[in-house]
C-alpha positions as CSV (number, residue, x, y, z in Angstrom):
1,M,14.4,4.6,-8.2
2,N,14.6,3.2,-4.6
3,K,18.2,2.0,-5.2
4,W,19.2,5.5,-6.1
5,G,18.3,6.8,-2.7
6,L,19.3,10.3,-1.5
7,E,21.6,10.9,-4.4
8,G,18.8,10.3,-6.8
9,E,16.5,12.6,-4.9
10,R,19.1,15.4,-5.0
11,T,19.7,14.7,-8.7
12,L,16.1,14.8,-9.6
13,T,15.4,17.9,-7.5
14,K,18.1,19.7,-9.3
15,R,17.2,18.5,-12.7
16,Y,13.5,19.6,-12.3
17,K,14.1,22.6,-10.1
18,D,12.6,25.1,-12.5
19,A,9.5,22.9,-13.0
20,L,8.9,22.6,-9.1
21,P,7.4,25.0,-6.6
22,A,9.9,26.9,-4.6
23,N,11.4,24.9,-1.6
24,L,9.8,21.5,-2.8
25,E,12.3,18.6,-3.0
26,I,11.6,15.3,-4.6
27,R,11.3,12.4,-2.3
28,I,11.4,8.8,-3.5
29,T,8.9,6.6,-1.8
30,N,7.6,3.0,-2.3
31,P,3.9,3.0,-1.6
32,K,2.0,-0.3,-1.3
33,G,-1.2,-1.1,-3.2
34,I,-4.4,-2.4,-1.9
35,V,-6.4,-5.3,-3.3
36,I,-9.9,-6.3,-1.9
37,M,-11.0,-9.8,-2.9
38,G,-14.3,-11.2,-2.3
39,Q,-16.2,-11.9,1.0
40,S,-14.1,-14.2,3.2
41,K,-17.3,-15.5,4.9
42,N,-18.2,-17.0,1.6
43,F,-14.8,-18.7,0.9
44,S,-14.4,-22.5,0.9
45,S,-11.6,-23.9,3.1
46,E,-9.6,-24.3,-0.1
47,Q,-10.3,-20.8,-1.2
48,M,-9.3,-19.4,2.3
49,A,-6.1,-21.3,2.1
50,D,-5.3,-19.8,-1.3
51,F,-6.3,-16.3,-0.1
52,E,-3.9,-16.6,2.8
53,I,-1.1,-17.7,0.5
54,I,-1.6,-14.7,-1.8
55,K,-1.7,-12.4,1.2
56,R,1.6,-13.6,2.4
57,K,3.2,-13.9,-1.1
58,Y,2.6,-10.3,-2.0
59,N,2.8,-8.7,1.5
60,N,6.0,-6.5,0.6
61,V,4.1,-5.2,-2.4
62,I,0.3,-4.9,-1.7
63,D,-2.2,-5.4,1.1
64,V,-4.7,-8.1,0.2
65,F,-7.8,-8.4,2.3
66,S,-11.5,-9.3,1.9
67,Y,-14.6,-7.0,2.0
68,D,-15.2,-8.5,5.5
69,D,-11.9,-7.5,6.5
70,L,-12.4,-4.0,5.2
71,I,-15.6,-3.6,7.1
72,Q,-14.0,-4.8,10.3
73,R,-11.1,-2.3,9.9
74,V,-13.6,0.5,9.5
75,E,-15.6,-0.4,12.4
76,R,-12.3,-0.6,14.5
77,L,-11.3,2.7,13.2
78,V,-14.8,4.3,13.9
79,G,-14.8,2.7,17.3
80,C,-11.5,4.6,18.2
81,F,-13.2,7.9,17.6
82,K,-16.2,7.2,19.9
C-alpha cells in the first residue's frame, strides 16, 4: 500500500466513501512496532552483542529495547514535565 501513494489514498477514499464519516479521507501510513526484550543489566556480553545486532537489523520495522531502556525512557519523559 505504501507504494500506491497518494493515488491509492484517493482511490480508497472514493471506493469507501459511503462507509466513511463525512470529510474523512484515508491516509496510508507505515507505523513501527515495539518489542521489549528482557533486562539488559542481566545480559551477558554475548547476549548484549546479539541484542544490538537485532536492534540494528530491524530498525526500519520495529523499535527493540529492554525493560531497562523502557524505564530510562519513562524517567526522562517524566523528568521533562517536572
